[in-house]
N, CA, C and O of each residue as an XYZ file, in Angstrom:
940
protein
N     156.421    -45.696     58.186
C     156.181    -44.700     58.338
C     154.528    -44.367     58.876
O     153.601    -45.177     58.875
N     154.493    -43.191     59.244
C     153.329    -43.080     60.015
C     151.829    -43.058     59.142
O     151.724    -42.169     58.296
N     150.865    -43.850     59.295
C     149.727    -43.591     58.949
C     149.073    -41.917     58.679
O     149.209    -40.977     59.461
N     148.598    -41.901     57.808
C     148.188    -40.495     56.618
C     147.206    -40.219     58.373
O     147.049    -39.020     58.143
N     146.579    -40.386     59.643
C     146.040    -40.498     60.274
C     146.563    -39.707     61.706
O     146.049    -38.827     62.397
N     148.185    -40.673     61.816
C     148.805    -39.841     62.590
C     149.577    -38.354     62.079
O     150.339    -38.460     61.118
N     149.409    -37.090     62.652
C     149.604    -36.132     62.526
C     151.708    -35.661     62.986
O     152.201    -34.701     63.578
N     152.310    -36.859     62.360
C     153.542    -36.685     62.445
C     154.491    -35.266     62.867
O     155.484    -35.244     62.139
N     154.470    -34.303     63.651
C     155.815    -33.604     63.585
C     156.935    -33.601     63.731
O     157.643    -33.862     64.704
N     157.200    -33.203     62.437
C     158.990    -33.473     61.935
C     159.573    -32.940     62.316
O     160.746    -33.024     61.953
N     159.074    -31.696     63.650
C     159.803    -30.917     63.868
C     160.365    -31.127     65.190
O     161.191    -30.539     65.888
N     159.382    -32.532     65.336
C     159.887    -33.035     66.906
C     161.331    -34.062     66.513
O     161.694    -34.713     67.493
N     161.855    -34.200     65.728
C     162.309    -35.082     65.103
C     163.763    -34.419     65.347
O     164.133    -33.254     65.201
N     164.398    -35.483     65.736
C     166.205    -34.880     65.972
C     166.837    -35.211     64.723
O     166.161    -36.160     64.325
N     167.770    -34.981     63.835
C     168.379    -34.828     62.782
C     168.395    -36.022     62.379
O     167.224    -36.213     62.054
N     169.048    -37.101     62.156
C     169.189    -38.515     62.426
C     167.701    -38.992     61.925
O     167.549    -39.621     60.877
N     166.468    -38.567     62.915
C     165.473    -39.315     62.666
C     164.990    -38.117     61.417
O     164.055    -38.412     60.673
N     165.371    -37.396     61.335
C     164.283    -36.076     60.395
C     164.760    -37.161     58.889
O     163.994    -37.700     58.090
N     166.159    -37.188     58.922
C     166.740    -37.906     57.587
C     165.674    -39.247     56.963
O     165.052    -39.416     55.914
N     165.865    -40.057     58.249
C     165.058    -41.205     58.104
C     163.949    -41.185     57.530
O     163.696    -41.872     56.540
N     163.033    -40.279     58.159
C     161.587    -40.236     57.729
C     161.677    -39.554     56.398
O     161.178    -40.238     55.504
N     162.108    -38.546     56.054
C     162.491    -38.074     54.831
C     162.878    -39.225     53.284
O     162.893    -38.996     52.075
N     163.043    -39.993     53.795
C     163.884    -41.555     53.078
C     162.666    -42.252     53.100
O     162.439    -42.998     52.148
N     161.415    -42.104     54.462
C     160.914    -43.035     54.516
C     159.522    -42.094     53.272
O     159.131    -42.452     52.161
N     159.339    -41.521     53.661
C     158.500    -40.337     52.627
C     158.532    -40.474     51.324
O     157.528    -40.678     50.641
N     159.989    -40.343     50.776
C     160.119    -40.562     49.947
C     160.166    -41.465     48.841
O     160.258    -41.308     47.623
N     160.063    -42.581     49.695
C     159.849    -43.995     49.459
C     158.566    -43.780     49.530
O     158.280    -43.730     48.334
N     157.877    -43.664     49.937
C     155.948    -43.303     49.287
C     155.519    -42.886     48.935
O     154.294    -42.842     48.824
N     156.906    -41.900     48.255
C     155.257    -40.984     47.475
C     155.057    -40.086     47.997
O     154.629    -39.234     47.218
N     155.106    -39.862     48.659
C     154.773    -37.674     49.916
C     155.745    -36.957     49.403
O     156.906    -37.088     49.791
N     155.290    -35.885     48.213
C     155.603    -35.234     48.118
C     155.927    -33.402     48.813
O     156.785    -32.550     48.578
N     154.609    -33.485     49.812
C     154.465    -32.563     50.777
C     154.798    -32.379     51.983
O     154.868    -31.369     52.683
N     155.080    -33.901     52.232
C     155.920    -33.783     53.538
C     158.074    -33.924     53.422
O     159.000    -33.601     54.165
N     157.950    -34.566     52.084
C     159.645    -34.918     51.926
C     159.993    -33.067     51.265
O     161.076    -32.504     51.426
N     158.944    -32.522     50.645
C     159.805    -30.824     50.590
C     159.464    -30.295     52.445
O     160.171    -29.311     52.664
N     158.770    -30.609     53.502
C     158.709    -29.971     54.429
C     159.455    -30.355     55.006
O     159.749    -29.303     55.574
N     160.529    -31.508     55.667
C     161.368    -32.302     55.670
C     162.696    -31.612     55.439
O     163.382    -31.338     56.424
N     163.122    -31.307     54.213
C     163.605    -30.130     53.110
C     163.968    -29.322     53.958
O     165.108    -29.569     54.352
N     163.513    -28.474     54.411
C     163.051    -27.339     54.468
C     163.073    -27.171     56.227
O     162.986    -26.065     56.762
N     163.158    -28.001     56.725
C     162.839    -27.865     58.222
C     165.119    -27.973     58.278
O     165.916    -27.190     58.796
N     165.339    -29.162     57.568
C     166.646    -29.427     57.430
C     167.519    -28.304     57.426
O     168.271    -27.983     58.345
N     167.333    -27.569     56.034
C     167.973    -25.984     55.441
C     167.559    -24.514     57.246
O     168.105    -23.501     57.684
N     166.527    -25.233     57.559
C     166.368    -24.106     58.718
C     167.051    -24.442     60.095
O     167.229    -23.749     61.096
N     167.355    -25.683     59.812
C     168.317    -26.134     60.718
C     170.109    -25.648     61.124
O     170.744    -25.416     62.152
N     170.388    -25.677     59.618
C     172.018    -24.820     58.941
C     172.467    -26.477     58.152
O     173.634    -26.822     57.970
N     171.446    -27.183     57.836
C     172.539    -28.516     57.111
C     172.994    -27.533     55.427
O     172.441    -26.581     54.876
N     174.128    -28.282     55.103
C     173.236    -27.387     53.557
C     172.994    -28.031     52.293
O     172.585    -29.190     52.218
N     173.266    -27.219     51.190
C     171.881    -27.867     50.890
C     172.527    -29.504     50.140
O     171.838    -30.510     49.973
N     173.874    -29.366     49.823
C     174.506    -30.304     49.241
C     174.607    -31.499     50.221
O     174.609    -32.682     49.883
N     174.717    -30.869     51.879
C     174.003    -32.745     52.303
C     172.609    -33.065     52.540
O     172.270    -34.014     53.246
N     171.899    -32.383     52.031
C     170.586    -32.293     52.376
C     170.350    -33.539     50.493
O     169.859    -34.655     50.319
N     170.912    -32.666     49.668
C     170.938    -33.757     48.738
C     171.113    -34.827     48.589
O     170.334    -35.630     48.075
N     173.101    -35.200     49.388
C     173.538    -36.359     49.514
C     172.776    -37.655     50.432
O     172.554    -38.856     50.277
N     172.471    -36.298     51.765
C     172.249    -37.882     52.486
C     170.676    -37.585     53.247
O     170.594    -37.957     54.417
N     169.549    -36.991     52.677
C     168.539    -37.344     52.616
C     167.563    -37.546     51.177
O     166.443    -38.055     51.197
N     168.053    -37.179     50.299
C     167.250    -37.311     49.203
C     168.338    -38.543     48.259
O     168.091    -39.747     48.340
N     169.377    -38.072     47.506
C     170.004    -39.281     47.281
C     170.145    -40.233     48.804
O     171.162    -39.848     49.379
N     169.838    -40.712     49.151
C     170.193    -41.716     50.096
C     169.080    -42.360     50.328
O     169.221    -43.537     50.658
N     167.472    -41.740     50.221
C     166.278    -42.880     49.703
C     166.135    -42.787     48.409
O     165.073    -43.390     48.254
N     166.475    -42.443     47.362
C     166.507    -42.662     46.143
C     167.289    -43.820     46.099
O     166.734    -44.819     45.640
N     168.558    -43.927     46.504
C     169.232    -45.399     46.947
C     168.522    -46.177     46.630
O     168.561    -46.753     45.543
N     167.580    -46.395     47.666
C     166.836    -47.282     48.150
C     165.639    -47.518     47.554
O     165.173    -48.650     47.685
N     164.890    -46.517     46.780
C     163.917    -47.383     45.130
C     164.893    -47.649     44.359
O     164.618    -48.587     43.610
N     165.676    -47.328     44.249
C     166.328    -47.612     43.161
C     167.024    -48.954     43.743
O     167.398    -49.414     42.664
N     167.247    -49.442     44.240
C     167.712    -50.843     44.111
C     166.656    -51.758     44.809
O     166.924    -52.879     45.242
N     165.379    -51.143     44.877
C     164.376    -52.150     45.304
C     163.332    -51.953     44.082
O     162.184    -52.398     44.083
N     163.736    -51.450     43.381
C     163.210    -51.431     41.982
C     164.009    -52.280     40.999
O     163.508    -52.756     39.980
N     165.346    -52.451     41.382
C     165.951    -53.465     40.369
C     165.986    -54.873     40.905
O     166.582    -55.794     40.347
N     165.279    -54.976     42.069
C     165.533    -56.111     42.714
C     163.818    -56.208     42.090
O     163.508    -57.393     42.206
N     162.924    -55.616     41.640
C     161.735    -56.050     41.661
C     160.554    -56.280     43.271
O     159.689    -57.151     43.375
N     160.916    -55.167     44.373
C     160.280    -55.055     44.970
C     159.005    -54.115     44.831
O     157.874    -54.454     45.182
N     159.442    -52.505     44.098
C     159.050    -51.417     43.596
C     159.092    -51.688     42.275
O     160.092    -52.100     41.687
N     157.535    -51.366     41.554
C     157.583    -51.204     40.215
C     157.353    -49.467     39.422
O     157.523    -48.298     39.768
N     157.069    -49.913     38.694
C     157.305    -47.963     37.407
C     156.385    -47.442     38.555
O     156.914    -46.931     39.542
N     155.571    -47.507     38.500
C     154.831    -46.053     39.043
C     154.785    -45.852     39.886
O     154.038    -44.903     40.126
N     155.728    -46.723     41.507
C     155.736    -46.294     42.543
C     156.828    -45.598     42.499
O     156.937    -44.435     42.887
N     157.991    -46.518     41.857
C     159.264    -45.011     41.507
C     158.605    -44.022     40.415
O     158.441    -44.867     39.535
N     158.305    -43.296     40.073
C     157.459    -42.555     39.566
C     157.464    -41.694     40.346
O     158.210    -40.715     40.321
N     156.213    -42.064     41.548
C     155.516    -41.105     42.366
C     156.855    -40.218     43.685
O     156.867    -39.069     44.126
N     157.969    -41.614     43.981
C     159.026    -41.572     44.556
C     159.567    -40.660     43.985
O     159.862    -39.754     44.764
N     159.988    -40.379     42.395
C     160.990    -39.278     41.976
C     160.322    -38.589     41.944
O     160.981    -37.563     41.780
N     158.694    -38.171     42.008
C     158.615    -37.118     41.522
C     157.735    -36.033     43.743
O     156.847    -35.213     43.977
N     158.946    -36.962     44.794
C     158.432    -36.249     45.571
C     159.654    -35.642     45.651
O     159.892    -34.556     46.181
N     160.666    -36.613     44.935
C     161.873    -36.321     45.276
C     162.527    -34.756     44.385
O     163.456    -34.033     44.745
N     161.549    -34.614     43.029
C     161.532    -33.540     42.309
C     160.947    -32.147     43.106
O     160.826    -30.981     42.733
N     160.729    -32.650     44.029
C     159.876    -31.391     45.206
C     160.656    -30.550     46.012
O     160.796    -29.377     46.357
N     161.324    -32.253     46.226
C     162.903    -31.385     46.809
C     163.668    -30.972     46.495
O     164.187    -30.006     47.052
N     164.116    -31.548     45.389
C     165.303    -30.762     44.210
C     164.896    -29.043     43.998
O     165.660    -28.078     44.034
N     163.686    -29.072     43.810
C     162.856    -27.741     43.386
C     163.359    -26.517     44.124
O     163.618    -25.349     43.833
N     163.392    -27.451     45.439
C     163.845    -25.958     46.687
C     165.538    -26.599     46.510
O     166.017    -25.998     45.549
N     166.019    -27.054     46.778
C     167.494    -27.089     46.849
C     168.135    -26.944     45.610
O     169.317    -26.677     45.827
N     167.854    -27.007     44.217
C     168.211    -26.782     42.824
C     168.888    -25.647     43.077
O     170.106    -25.509     43.190
N     167.540    -24.377     43.207
C     168.744    -22.416     43.533
C     169.553    -22.220     43.999
O     170.426    -21.413     43.681
N     169.478    -23.243     45.338
C     170.841    -22.662     46.926
C     172.389    -23.775     46.007
O     173.542    -23.347     45.956
N     171.950    -25.156     45.412
C     172.926    -25.845     45.004
C     173.556    -24.594     43.705
O     174.660    -24.066     43.840
N     173.129    -24.454     43.154
C     173.575    -23.510     41.942
C     174.406    -22.430     42.739
O     175.631    -22.395     42.623
N     173.544    -21.322     43.759
C     174.180    -20.669     44.635
C     175.557    -21.077     45.090
O     176.423    -20.524     44.413
N     175.839    -21.553     45.650
C     177.023    -22.702     46.743
C     178.036    -22.717     45.789
O     179.184    -22.398     46.099
N     177.652    -23.142     44.368
C     178.500    -23.868     43.691
C     179.007    -25.254     44.144
O     180.179    -25.615     44.243
N     177.759    -26.033     44.426
C     177.712    -27.457     45.196
C     178.519    -28.654     44.383
O     178.528    -28.367     43.186
N     179.031    -29.595     44.583
C     179.794    -30.556     43.099
C     178.671    -31.556     42.815
O     177.810    -31.880     43.633
N     178.764    -31.954     41.710
C     178.045    -32.759     41.119
C     178.623    -34.331     40.712
O     179.818    -34.609     40.811
N     177.724    -35.185     40.301
C     179.048    -36.244     39.974
C     178.656    -36.462     38.598
O     178.743    -37.510     37.958
N     178.287    -35.524     38.287
C     178.047    -35.269     36.560
C     177.189    -34.703     35.897
O     176.260    -34.278     36.585
N     177.107    -34.504     34.753
C     176.376    -34.511     33.843
C     175.630    -34.525     32.481
O     176.149    -34.197     31.414
N     174.011    -35.056     32.690
C     173.781    -35.572     31.647
C     173.099    -35.258     30.804
O     172.389    -34.330     31.191
N     172.868    -35.577     29.620
C     171.795    -34.971     28.216
C     171.544    -36.104     27.974
O     172.409    -36.977     27.911
N     169.441    -36.433     27.664
C     168.921    -37.091     27.360
C     167.784    -37.218     26.863
O     166.901    -36.860     27.643
N     167.437    -37.570     25.909
C     166.573    -38.112     24.668
C     165.648    -38.976     24.497
O     165.968    -39.948     25.181
N     164.851    -39.140     24.063
C     164.229    -39.750     23.014
C     164.472    -39.602     21.744
O     164.402    -38.453     21.308
N     164.786    -40.591     20.906
C     165.501    -40.867     19.900
C     164.324    -40.202     17.961
O     163.141    -40.326     17.643
N     165.212    -39.745     17.448
C     164.095    -38.822     16.268
C     163.157    -40.190     15.837
O     163.603    -41.335     15.761
N     161.366    -39.663     15.503
C     161.127    -41.179     15.311
C     160.116    -41.352     16.243
O     159.043    -41.825     15.868
N     160.344    -40.954     17.721
C     160.068    -42.525     18.492
C     159.697    -40.776     19.860
O     160.331    -39.751     20.111
N     158.253    -41.415     20.381
C     157.322    -40.354     21.047
C     157.507    -41.010     22.398
O     157.026    -40.410     23.360
N     158.058    -42.013     22.585
C     157.488    -42.399     24.135
C     158.807    -41.972     25.205
O     159.957    -41.629     24.933
N     158.299    -42.102     26.171
C     159.559    -41.336     27.407
C     159.061    -41.534     28.219
O     159.179    -40.617     29.032
N     158.316    -42.520     28.636
C     158.222    -43.193     30.613
C     159.400    -43.992     31.037
O     159.749    -44.246     32.190
N     159.798    -44.248     30.238
C     161.260    -45.116     30.211
C     162.619    -43.593     30.976
O     163.130    -43.446     32.086
N     162.682    -43.036     30.070
C     163.516    -41.735     30.108
C     162.955    -40.859     31.012
O     163.783    -40.059     31.446
N     161.601    -40.699     31.541
C     162.034    -39.551     32.671
C     161.971    -40.470     33.247
O     161.476    -40.046     34.292
N     162.164    -41.935     33.434
C     162.198    -42.332     34.888
C     163.756    -42.141     35.278
O     164.219    -41.852     36.382
N     164.560    -42.431     33.832
C     165.555    -42.330     33.544
C     166.543    -40.590     34.547
O     167.686    -40.524     34.997
N     165.768    -39.849     34.529
C     165.883    -38.820     34.826
C     165.561    -38.208     35.489
O     165.923    -37.032     35.449
N     164.688    -38.678     36.482
C     164.602    -38.200     37.601
C     165.843    -39.238     38.737
O     166.579    -38.632     39.516
N     165.874    -40.623     38.648
C     166.668    -41.307     39.124
C     168.287    -40.995     39.335
O     168.918    -41.254     40.360
N     168.931    -40.242     37.860
C     169.815    -40.125     37.684
C     169.433    -38.298     38.548
O     170.444    -38.137     39.232
N     168.827    -37.458     38.695
C     168.774    -36.768     39.530
C     168.546    -37.028     40.885
O     168.835    -36.269     41.810
N     167.966    -38.235     40.981
C     167.498    -38.154     42.577
C     169.408    -38.725     43.039
O     169.856    -38.699     44.186
N     170.178    -39.172     41.809
C     171.550    -39.774     42.544
C     172.474    -38.989     42.598
O     173.545    -39.323     43.105
N     172.138    -37.025     41.775
C     173.186    -36.038     42.152
C     173.185    -35.603     41.064
O     173.760    -34.517     41.132
N     172.740    -35.886     39.623
C     173.802    -35.942     38.691
C     172.194    -34.692     38.278
O     170.977    -34.606     38.441
N     173.710    -33.767     37.504
C     172.539    -32.905     36.336
C     171.584    -33.438     35.435
O     171.986    -34.346     34.709
N     170.864    -33.213     35.368
C     170.064    -33.558     34.342
C     169.706    -32.621     32.935
O     169.650    -31.500     33.440
N     169.461    -32.450     31.616
C     168.898    -32.157     30.650
C     168.246    -32.894     29.881
O     168.687    -33.635     29.003
N     166.742    -32.636     30.314
C     166.210    -33.903     29.347
C     165.524    -32.999     27.887
O     164.724    -32.063     27.894
N     166.126    -33.633     26.809
C     165.287    -33.101     25.354
C     163.908    -33.345     25.133
O     163.257    -32.734     24.286
N     163.338    -34.434     26.051
C     162.081    -34.641     25.627
C     162.193    -35.965     24.599
O     162.679    -37.010     25.031
N     161.729    -35.862     23.250
C     160.957    -36.951     22.569
C     161.648    -36.351     20.682
O     161.962    -35.281     20.161
N     161.604    -37.339     20.402
C     161.681    -36.813     18.943
C     163.285    -35.881     18.711
O     163.475    -34.828     18.102
N     164.153    -36.668     19.379
C     165.558    -35.664     19.461
C     166.027    -36.078     17.804
O     165.565    -37.106     17.309
N     167.001    -35.165     16.991
C     167.859    -35.409     16.370
C     169.147    -35.025     16.564
O     169.662    -34.428     17.509
N     169.583    -35.426     15.591
C     171.240    -35.974     15.810
C     171.684    -34.415     16.007
O     172.334    -34.214     17.032
N     171.439    -33.316     15.201
C     171.305    -32.297     15.887
C     171.191    -31.027     17.314
O     171.727    -30.043     17.825
N     170.337    -31.751     17.378
C     169.975    -31.663     18.657
C     170.620    -32.093     19.560
O     170.978    -31.259     20.392
N     170.946    -33.242     19.733
C     172.215    -33.692     20.868
C     173.212    -33.527     20.894
O     173.835    -33.563     21.955
N     173.881    -33.229     19.509
C     175.433    -32.616     19.852
C     175.142    -31.127     20.223
O     176.091    -30.641     20.838
N     174.045    -30.214     20.017
C     174.174    -28.726     20.253
C     174.429    -28.976     22.038
O     175.245    -28.549     22.855
N     173.342    -29.825     22.083
C     173.049    -30.263     24.209
C     174.446    -30.396     24.557
O     175.150    -29.636     25.223
N     174.710    -31.436     24.023
C     176.228    -31.884     25.294
C     176.997    -31.011     24.811
O     177.979    -31.289     25.500
N     177.547    -29.652     23.778
C     178.536    -29.121     23.636
C     178.177    -27.973     24.410
O     179.122    -27.670     25.138
N     176.762    -26.873     24.610
C     176.693    -26.104     25.041
C     177.020    -25.828     26.577
O     177.658    -24.974     27.192
N     175.795    -27.701     27.113
C     176.085    -27.751     28.578
C     176.991    -28.694     29.114
O     176.778    -29.266     30.183
N     178.399    -28.956     28.134
C     179.260    -29.866     28.650
C     178.971    -30.924     29.515
O     179.438    -31.254     30.605
N     178.067    -31.400     28.767
C     177.676    -32.415     28.997
C     178.593    -33.658     29.430
O     179.607    -33.688     28.733
N     178.528    -34.848     30.515
C     179.919    -35.946     30.621
C     179.377    -36.690     30.086
O     180.176    -37.301     29.378
N     177.810    -37.278     29.910
C     176.754    -38.631     29.583
C     175.845    -38.296     28.500
O     175.204    -37.245     28.524
N     175.768    -39.029     27.674
C     174.805    -38.801     26.238
C     174.092    -39.863     26.485
O     174.671    -40.934     26.303
N     172.788    -39.901     26.918
C     171.808    -40.969     27.536
C     170.749    -40.465     25.755
O     170.433    -39.416     25.194
N     170.565    -41.960     25.496
C     169.389    -42.084     23.898
C     168.834    -43.076     24.271
O     169.449    -44.016     24.774
N     167.365    -43.054     24.070
C     166.027    -44.305     24.150
C     165.596    -43.912     23.162
O     165.341    -42.948     22.440
N     165.567    -45.724     23.436
C     164.003    -45.657     21.624
C     163.351    -46.934     22.620
O     163.752    -47.466     23.655
N     162.098    -47.136     21.715
C     161.341    -47.678     22.525
C     161.009    -48.830     21.146
O     160.987    -50.032     21.410
N     160.770    -48.371     19.741
C     160.199    -48.857     18.933
C     161.662    -49.546     17.442
O     162.277    -48.794     16.686
N     161.783    -50.993     17.491
C     162.718    -51.127     16.509
C     163.332    -50.398     15.312
O     164.441    -50.486     14.784
N     161.754    -49.304     14.933
C     162.223    -49.133     13.729
C     163.006    -47.348     13.919
O     163.135    -46.495     13.040
N     163.466    -47.269     15.611
C     164.139    -45.668     15.315
C     165.503    -45.717     16.060
O     166.449    -44.930     16.038
N     165.228    -47.385     17.014
C     166.761    -47.760     16.809
C     167.544    -47.498     16.529
O     168.342    -46.924     17.270
N     167.825    -47.833     14.990
C     168.978    -47.414     14.581
C     169.542    -46.262     14.418
O     170.747    -46.233     14.171
N     168.696    -44.909     14.534
C     168.979    -43.161     14.695
C     170.389    -43.672     15.888
O     171.531    -43.218     15.948
N     169.865    -44.541     16.548
C     171.704    -44.583     17.691
C     172.542    -44.342     17.127
O     173.485    -43.597     17.395
N     172.311    -44.983     16.186
C     174.338    -45.084     15.372
C     174.062    -43.842     14.556
O     174.933    -42.998     14.768
N     173.482    -43.594     14.013
C     173.755    -41.628     13.080
C     174.007    -41.176     14.642
O     175.088    -41.765     14.668
N     173.965    -40.931     15.226
C     173.838    -39.990     15.504
C     175.497    -40.351     16.492
O     176.379    -39.494     16.435
N     175.678    -41.353     17.133
C     177.178    -41.351     17.560
C     178.162    -41.952     16.122
O     179.285    -42.235     16.539
N     178.074    -42.139     15.016
C     178.732    -41.748     14.156
C     179.139    -40.319     13.786
O     180.166    -39.730     13.447
N     177.504    -39.965     14.071
C     177.895    -37.972     13.470
C     179.076    -38.220     14.949
O     180.234    -38.223     14.531
N     179.031    -38.331     15.837
C     180.108    -37.948     16.582
C     181.538    -38.285     16.522
O     182.465    -37.550     16.865
N     181.614    -39.453     16.057
C     182.672    -39.713     15.308
C     183.708    -38.935     14.349
O     184.898    -38.626     14.418
N     182.586    -38.762     13.355
C     182.796    -38.149     12.481
C     183.365    -37.101     12.566
O     184.312    -36.779     11.848
N     182.617    -36.054     13.922
C     183.097    -34.261     14.202
C     184.144    -34.682     15.175
O     184.562    -33.713     15.807
N     184.711    -35.830     15.507
C     185.112    -36.549     16.114
C     185.680    -35.904     17.775
O     186.685    -35.944     18.486
N     184.494    -35.407     17.780
C     183.881    -35.855     19.827
C     183.295    -36.541     20.574
O     182.838    -36.183     21.660
N     183.199    -38.186     19.835
C     182.993    -38.964     20.007
C     183.602    -39.321     21.593
O     183.176    -38.783     22.615
N     184.546    -40.213     21.551
C     185.606    -39.779     23.148
C     185.186    -38.746     24.327
O     185.332    -38.748     25.549
N     184.805    -38.176     23.720
C     185.035    -36.486     25.029
C     183.592    -37.330     25.743
O     183.429    -37.018     26.922
N     182.603    -38.283     25.217
C     181.292    -38.331     26.223
C     181.243    -39.847     26.025
O     181.671    -40.782     25.348
N     180.408    -39.478     27.101
C     179.966    -41.598     27.382
C     178.148    -41.652     26.997
O     177.136    -40.953     27.023
N     178.683    -43.133     26.618
C     177.531    -42.885     25.865
C     176.402    -43.653     26.231
O     176.671    -44.814     25.922
N     175.368    -43.600     26.692
C     174.632    -44.867     27.595
C     173.357    -44.541     26.105
O     173.093    -43.561     25.407
N     172.698    -46.428     26.214
C     171.038    -46.314     25.226
C     170.423    -47.268     26.172
O     171.010    -48.202     26.718
N     169.231    -46.953     26.304
C     168.862    -47.888     26.533
C     167.345    -47.882     25.865
O     167.052    -47.027     25.029
N     165.852    -49.482     26.538
C     164.594    -48.969     25.613
C     164.494    -51.144     25.936
O     165.082    -52.135     26.368
N     163.379    -50.663     25.355
C     163.035    -52.015     25.756
C     163.245    -52.967     24.903
O     163.725    -53.971     25.429
N     163.049    -53.042     23.663
C     164.084    -53.690     22.430
C     165.519    -53.836     22.355
O     166.011    -54.786     21.745
N     166.317    -52.848     23.008
C     167.516    -53.059     22.733
C     168.616    -54.178     24.262
O     168.362    -54.498     25.423
N     169.415    -54.322     23.624
C     170.036    -55.011     24.194
C     171.821    -54.534     24.342
O     172.259    -53.435     24.000
N     172.829    -55.920     25.064
C     174.148    -55.194     25.199
C     175.018    -55.627     23.664
O     176.130    -55.315     23.239
N     174.087    -56.349     23.204
C     174.637    -56.722     21.615
C     174.610    -55.370     21.460
O     175.491    -54.629     21.895
N     173.428    -54.928     20.728
C     173.033    -53.880     19.669
C     173.730    -52.260     20.376
O     174.033    -51.301     19.666
N     173.827    -52.288     21.491
C     174.509    -51.306     22.141
C     175.879    -51.182     21.554
O     176.347    -50.115     21.157
N     176.607    -52.544     21.517
C     177.973    -52.413     21.216
C     178.523    -52.239     19.004
O     179.354    -51.910     18.158
N     176.995    -52.875     19.366
C     177.132    -52.211     17.497
C     177.256    -51.423     16.934
O     178.051    -51.191     16.024
N     175.892    -50.421     17.711
C     176.382    -48.988     17.907
C     177.439    -48.117     17.734
O     177.642    -47.140     17.013
N     178.292    -48.942     18.895
C     179.235    -47.785     19.835
C     179.058    -47.238     20.851
O     179.780    -46.373     21.345
N     178.049    -47.692     21.291
C     177.442    -47.039     22.400
C     178.403    -47.692     23.911
O     178.347    -48.920     23.979
N     179.305    -46.947     25.165
C     179.688    -47.282     25.629
C     178.852    -48.759     26.851
O     179.400    -49.542     27.627
N     177.622    -48.594     26.544
C     177.021    -49.152     27.966
C     175.088    -49.167     27.259
O     174.449    -48.273     26.704
N     174.787    -50.291     27.549
C     173.577    -50.421     27.471
C     172.863    -50.164     29.272
O     173.360    -50.246     30.396
N     171.505    -49.836     28.745
C     170.806    -49.619     30.417
C     169.078    -50.530     30.575
O     167.980    -50.218     30.114
N     169.424    -51.471     31.249
C     168.133    -52.499     30.848
C     166.571    -51.472     31.535
O     165.358    -51.657     31.441
N     167.399    -50.427     32.186
C     166.056    -49.754     32.913
C     167.016    -48.364     33.924
O     168.218    -48.189     33.722
N     166.257    -47.547     34.920
C     166.666    -46.223     35.357
C     167.367    -46.826     36.848
O     167.699    -45.941     37.637
N     167.588    -48.121     37.238
C     168.665    -48.842     37.726
C     170.116    -48.735     37.764
O     171.021    -48.161     38.368
N     169.864    -49.693     36.683
C     170.371    -49.885     36.313
C     171.577    -48.273     35.726
O     172.533    -47.743     36.292
N     170.879    -47.983     34.380
C     171.627    -46.475     34.306
C     172.308    -45.524     35.476
O     173.358    -44.901     35.314
N     171.587    -45.527     36.574
C     172.165    -44.839     37.666
C     173.921    -45.453     38.190
O     174.932    -44.755     38.264
N     173.799    -46.886     38.474
C     175.194    -47.315     38.768
C     175.973    -47.425     37.471
O     177.200    -47.344     37.418
N     174.993    -47.657     36.188
C     176.856    -47.537     35.182
C     176.928    -45.992     34.867
O     178.080    -45.714     34.533
N     176.372    -45.254     34.860
C     176.266    -43.994     35.036
C     177.568    -43.595     36.268
O     178.391    -42.691     36.127
N     177.491    -44.328     37.193
C     178.150    -43.720     38.250
C     179.167    -44.245     38.024
O     180.175    -43.551     37.899
N     179.226    -45.629     37.901
C     180.763    -45.999     37.542
C     181.641    -45.670     36.384
O     182.744    -46.200     36.253
N     181.062    -44.625     35.376
C     181.782    -44.402     34.701
C     182.540    -43.142     34.537
O     183.423    -42.718     33.791
N     181.793    -42.688     35.600
C     182.254    -41.014     36.263
C     182.862    -41.167     37.331
O     183.180    -40.185     38.003
N     183.190    -42.588     37.764
C     184.300    -42.489     38.827
C     185.294    -42.733     37.782
O     186.134    -41.838     37.879
N     185.637    -43.663     36.669
C     186.789    -44.246     36.216
C     186.866    -43.161     35.517
O     187.819    -43.420     34.782
N     186.384    -41.742     35.143
C     187.184    -40.333     34.118
C     187.466    -39.620     35.420
O     188.505    -38.959     35.422
N     186.814    -39.623     36.428
C     187.353    -39.276     38.040
C     188.648    -39.559     38.030
O     189.499    -38.674     37.944
N     188.857    -40.505     38.096
C     190.336    -41.535     38.142
C     191.353    -40.929     37.344
O     192.244    -40.112     37.579
N     190.943    -41.603     36.257
C     191.582    -40.890     35.471
C     192.091    -39.356     34.862
O     193.261    -39.014     34.692
N     190.798    -38.501     34.573
C     191.950    -37.069     35.174
C     192.705    -36.572     36.619
O     193.539    -35.668     36.654
N     192.205    -37.408     37.898
C     193.756    -37.410     38.591
C     195.226    -38.294     38.598
O     196.392    -38.149     38.968
N     194.380    -39.278     37.950
C     196.331    -39.920     37.072
C     196.880    -38.819     36.235
O     197.861    -38.147     36.551
N     196.306    -38.704     35.337
C     196.576    -37.348     34.517
C     197.245    -36.390     35.175
O     198.250    -35.738     34.890
N     196.368    -36.413     36.305
C     196.939    -34.643     36.673
C     198.857    -34.534     37.725
O     199.337    -33.440     38.022
């Protein structure tokens, strides 16, 4: 990455160099530079989906790996994710127009009684950076809010977050309600939060526990790949 004093002309870069520069700027959390790079690629005739997958998703994949490996920490990942959101704000309406394919669709929210959202926000941004459409319900979500959202948006994945041990059991309430209504098997349910673990996820009937945002992305991708394979074999 060039120092701030060096005014790098992004337009002077060829496509491959520009993609690499966008990824570097994304890694460094430079929102304005990422937005400029995205606009230049679009001007050069790149499709919105290609810009998303090669520049933004490619960059966030590197961020996710380094976060998982302890090279980057939450503040740096939040900066990178914010830079990615700048690029996504440009691409999102264009992607909708072109009907570009998505990896999947996720509804996510912090459970009823819990107002902590840093981890949830990080998962939302990393998931979007990986090519998922994310519907973030915010905090203090009750069962009806979750179910209404997954049905309205035809989601593939429901993500629930909790930081308080007192709110963790509400995840079971949501999943049991889904079972009662006969819709549990229609959705992948991922849970996360500092006090949770794999055993808890199994006990409440979730599909997986995700210890951090990077793992959430890897897990979601794996489940979606399995889902696509099942659809293909059934066809």
